[in-house]
N, C-alpha and C positions, 0 to 999 in steps of 0.2 A: 833530073831535077823535079819529076813529078812526084816520086816517092816521098821525097823531102817533102813538096809542098802538102800533100796528103796527110801527111806523118803530121806538119803543125798545124794542119785544119781539125784534125783529131783532138791535139792536146789543147787547143784553144776554145774548141766546143764539147765540153764533157758532157752536154745533154746527148748529144751523139752517140754514147756510149752507156745513156742509162744513168748518170750521175747527176747528184743535184748539186746547184751552184752552192757556191759557202756564203753565209749570212753575214752581213757586216757587223763589226762589234758591238755599234749600239742599236737601240731599237727606236724603230719610226712609230711616232704617233702624232704628229701633227696632223693637218688636212690632206687627207688620201695618200698620207705616211711619207709626205714629201718633208718633214723637217724632225731633227732630234728633240725627243723630249728634255724639257729643261728641270733643271734638277731643283728641287723644290727648296726653298730657303729653310733653315732651323728657327726654332723661336729663337735662340739665340743671335742670329744673323737679322731677324725682325724686330728684336728688341733694340739691339746695336744701330739699325738703321733709325728706327723712331728716336733714340737718345740723341742722335746727330740732327735728326731733323729739329726736335725741340732744345738741341742745345740744352744740356742738363748741367753741363757744369756751370751755367751761368745762373743757376737757379739760386746759387748761395745770395748773390747780389740782390736778391729781394726782399727775404725777410726783413733786413736792416730798416726799410723804409718806416715800415709800421711801426719799428720799435723807436724809430729818431721823432716821428710822428708822437707817438705817446710820450716820451720823455718832453717835445716842448710842450705840449700842454700841462705838462706837470703832475703827471698821473702814472700810477704802475701799470704795466701790460697787466689786462683781464678779457674777459670773453671777447669785447668788441676789439682787441687788437689782433685776438687768435682768427679771428671771421676775418679783418682786414690782411692778415698774413695770407691766407688760404683765397681770398678774393685775388689778390696782388699775383700770386703763385698762377690762376690760371689763366688769370690776362695777361702775364707774361707770354707763357706758352701758348697763349692762343695768338697773339703778335709773331711768336715764333714760325710756328705752322704755316700761316697767312702770309709772312713774309718770302720763306721759299716756294709758297702756291704762286704768289704774283712774279717771282724772279725767277721761273721756272725754265722761260726761253734763253734769258741771260745768263743763268748757272749753266746751261748746255753747252755754253760757248766758253764762259770764264772758269768753269768750275764744275765740270762734268762728275767729279766723283760725288757730289751732292745726294741725299736720296731720291730727288724726285728724277733729274736726269739721267742717272745710273739705273732708275728702273723698279729701283728697291722698294719705293712707296708711291701710290697712284697719286695723281695729281688730286682727285675727287676723294681720298683717304685723308691727305693733308687740309684740304677746305672744310670738309665735315668736320675733322677734329678741330679746327679755329672756330667753327660755331658752337660747337659742343661747351668748349674749354671756357667761351666767353658766356652762354649760358649760366656755366657754373659758377663763373664767378661775380657775375649779377646777382645770382640767386643768393651766395654766400654773402654780399657785401648788403643785401636786402635783409637780412636777418639783423643786421647791426644797426638797421635803422633807417630810416626815410632820408636822411643827410648822408649819411654813408652810400645809401643807392643812386642819391643825384651825383654825388662826387666819382663812384666807380663808373655810373654811365659816361660823365663825359670823358673819365679815361678810355671806356673801352670804343668811343667814336673815334677819340684821339689816335689811338692803334690803328684800327682800320683805315682812317682817312690818309696815315701814314704811310701803312703797306700797300694802299690801292692808288693813292693820288699823289702825294706828297712825298715821298720816298725822293726821285729824282728831281726835284725840284728845290729853289733856292729856301721854300720854306720847310725842308726836311731836317735840318737840326734842331730849327725852334719847334719842329711838332713833336718830336723824340723828346726835346727836354721839356717841353710840358707835359709829356706823359710821365715823367718821372717826377715832376712836381707834383703832380695829381696823385698820386701813388705814395708819397709822404703825406699829404694832407688825407689822405684816405684814412692811414693809420689815425691821424689825429682826429677827425672824425668821429672814427670808429668806437674809437678808446672814449674821447668825451662824452659822446652820445651815449655808451654803455655804463660809463659810472654815473651820471645825470638819471639816467633811467632807474638804476638799480638804487641810487637814494631817492627815488621819488615814490619807489614801492617798499621801501623798507623803514623808512618813518611817516607816521600820519601827518605829523603839523613839524613846521619849522619857524623856531623863535618868534611864537606869536603870542600877544598880547591881547587877549578878549576882555572885553567889559562886558556884561550881559545886566541889562537893569530890567527886572520884571516888577511891573506897576500895579501889583494886583490889590484893590480895595474893598475889602470886604465892609461887614456891616460897622465896623468899629472904624475903619479908615486906615488901616494899615497899610503902609508901603514898604515893600523889601528891596534893598538893592543890593547885589550880589556883584562880586567880581572874582574872575576866575583868570589863572595865568597858566599857561601850559610851558614845558622846558623843551627843548632841542629834543626832535627825534621821538617824543614818547605820547603817547595815547591817553596817559592818566595824567590828571589835573593834579599837581603837586600841591600849591595852593591855593586855600579858599579862603576867604573872608565874607563872612556874610554880616550886613549891618540891620537890623530892623529896629526901626524907631516907632514906637506906638503910643498914641498920646489920647487917650479918650477925653471930648469933651462932649459929650452928650450925643444925640442925633444928629448925623451931619457935621459933627464939628471932627477935627481933626489935622494934625500936622504931618506935612514930609520931612523924613532926614534929608539932610546934605548929601547931595550927589558928589560922587566920588570923583576926583579928578582923572580923566583920561590918561593912561600911560600912553608917554612918544613914541611915536613908531623909532623901531629898529631899522637903523640902514646903515648897510656893510660900508665900511671905509673906502676910500677910492684905489681902485685896483683889487677890489675882494667882492665876492658873490657870496650869496646865501644858495647852499646846496640842499634842496628838502633831504630832510631826514640825518643831518650832519652840521658841526659846526662851520663856522666862518672858516673859510680855507682861502687860500691863493686863486683867484681866479684867473685862468686861462682858457680863451675860448680857442678853437680852430684856427681862425685867425694868427694867433701868436707863434704856430707852425709855421707860418709863412717865410719867414727868413731864413730857416734853415731847408724849406723845401727849393727856394729859390739857388741856393748854394748848390745842392745836388742838382737841380737842371741845367746850373751853368756847367757844372763838370762834364752830364751827357751831352750838352752843345757839343763842346770841344770835342768829344770822343767820337761822338755822329759824324762831326766834319772830316774827322781823319778818315773813319770808315768809309767814305766816299770814294778813297783812292788805294783799297786795301788790295784790290784786284789787279789794277795796272801799276800803281806804284808812282815815281816821279813828282809827289810833290813835298817839297821842303818848307813851304809856308805853313802849313796844316798843322803839322808837328810842332815848330817851333811854336807858335799861336797858343795851341795847348798844354806846352811846356808853363809858357807866361801864365797861363792861366790856374795850371795846376800849383805854378806861386805863390798867386795872388789868394788862391783859394786858401791853401795852408796859413797865411800869414790872417786871414779872415778869420779863421778858427780860433787863432789865439788869441782876438779880440774879442772879450764879451761882451756885449751889449745888448739894452733890456728890447726885448720883442715888441712890437706895438700891440694892446691891447690885452696886456698883462704886465703885472707887479715888475719891478726889477729882478733880475736874478739874482737866487741869493749867494753867499760868498762862497766860493768853490771849496771843497774839503779837502784833507791832505791827498787823499787818494786822487780826487778831480783834477788836483795842481799839478801829479805826476803823469797820471794818464793822458790827459786831453795835449801834450807837447809829443808824447810818445805816439799817438795814435796819428798826429798831425806828421808826423816826421816818415810814420811806416805807409801812410797815404802819399806823399811826396815821392817817395823812394819805389812805391809802386808802379805810379804812374809816371813820374819824371825820366826813369832810366831809359824806358823801351823807347819813350817819347825821344829822348837827345840821340837815340841809334838811329831811331828812322830819320830824324832829321838830317844826320851826318850823312847816312846810305838810306834814300826813300825808295829803297826796293821791294818789291810785293810780300815777301817774306818777314821783314822787320817793319814795314807800316802793319801787317796783319798781328804782329807781336806786339805793337805799340796798341791798337786796338785792344787785343786781348788783356794786356796790361792794366790800360783805361776801365774795362770792366769790373777788373778784379779788384779794384782799386777804390770802387764804389764801398766796399767794405769796411776798409778803415776810414774812409770817409763817414760814411753813416755812424759807426763808433764814435769819432770824434764829434759828432755832431749830438750824439745822445749825451756824453760826457760832459758837454759844453752846456746843455741844459741841465745839469746837475744829475745825471744819472750815469754815474761810472761805471757800477754794475752792469747796467745795460750794456753798454758799450764794450766791458769787457765779453757778455754774451755773442754778441755782434763778432768781435774778433775771433772768435771760437769756430765761427765758419771758414776762417781762412785756410787753413789746412787741408780742410775737405773739399774747398774748390779748388784748390791748387793740385792735388791729387787725383780728383776727376779731370780737369783741363790736361792732363798728360796723358787721359784716353780719351776724352772728345772735344775738340775744340770749342771754345765758348765765341768763337767767330763763323 
């Protein structure tokens, strides 16, 4: 037995024979060589992680807010609208990054596949991204004017308050609804402010009637009366009438011509304003966009209430309430009413009469069908699908709001985002 034991000892200890031990198949580069070196993620994997963190498939639901706001104030999209879209996108993505940073511990239990719990993105990087995106959004809004910056500041404060404090409270859905309401008002304010500023710089005077009386008495006692009338948006005086009446009556004698009758001040008709450098146009202040903003906020409230149960499921009341709210919103879209602070809406065009019901039907189908499924079977997958449908339904809702305000072309432009959002949602979940 001893020779066998000696042979086994020699075979199990190759160093006794001068042989080198075989190295493991992986390289050791951890602390003191105790852990294998992790594979460095590729650029594509890092980009996908950030796309999941920021939920880029939901980005297409943002531009319609500014376009619907521009339509609500009766203006075409302009530079202010573009700045509002950029500010909204930045603030929306800031909220997404901040949301995952605030929920990183909860996601580690319920959704460990998210970028932060899975270790693909560091928590500090997500928080820094939220700060940078917030600053960028406020900077873009500031370029659109002080009023737009004030609205954007309120929007940013609402987003941070929701993610850090209000999300898991009863005020959570109301805070999220307020954020969407402010986002549409941001588009209305930026568009109206930029339009007014452009009019003020392009025209030197607006519908002014100026009567200049110069009473210069010479040696012969002459008095000259001049009246100058300027047209809208022109700096050149078009009609000038000079009446000079001189009567010689010896030294100290003279007579004064009858003074010209002052022209009555031009006042805009009710519901109309004078825009500097422009003719009389229907006046709609940013407050005129409030009804449309409230409709969008009501939809956001319902979707947020459903999303509170997407991880565990089990709620039937929230999807049913959201389904009833969607039906009520679709009916409200088809009832055109005058907005406060503005003139009565103009009669819809043929395109508007056709597109508005189509947009309302698309909204009801996109949001209603998944909500019905979630109400019948409130499982986490169906609840998450209902939340995703509610997010995508914002696009036809925004299109319907634009068409309802008399901008069917703008509504079609918003609806063009639907295929993009649907295609990207198959790769990156919006929830």
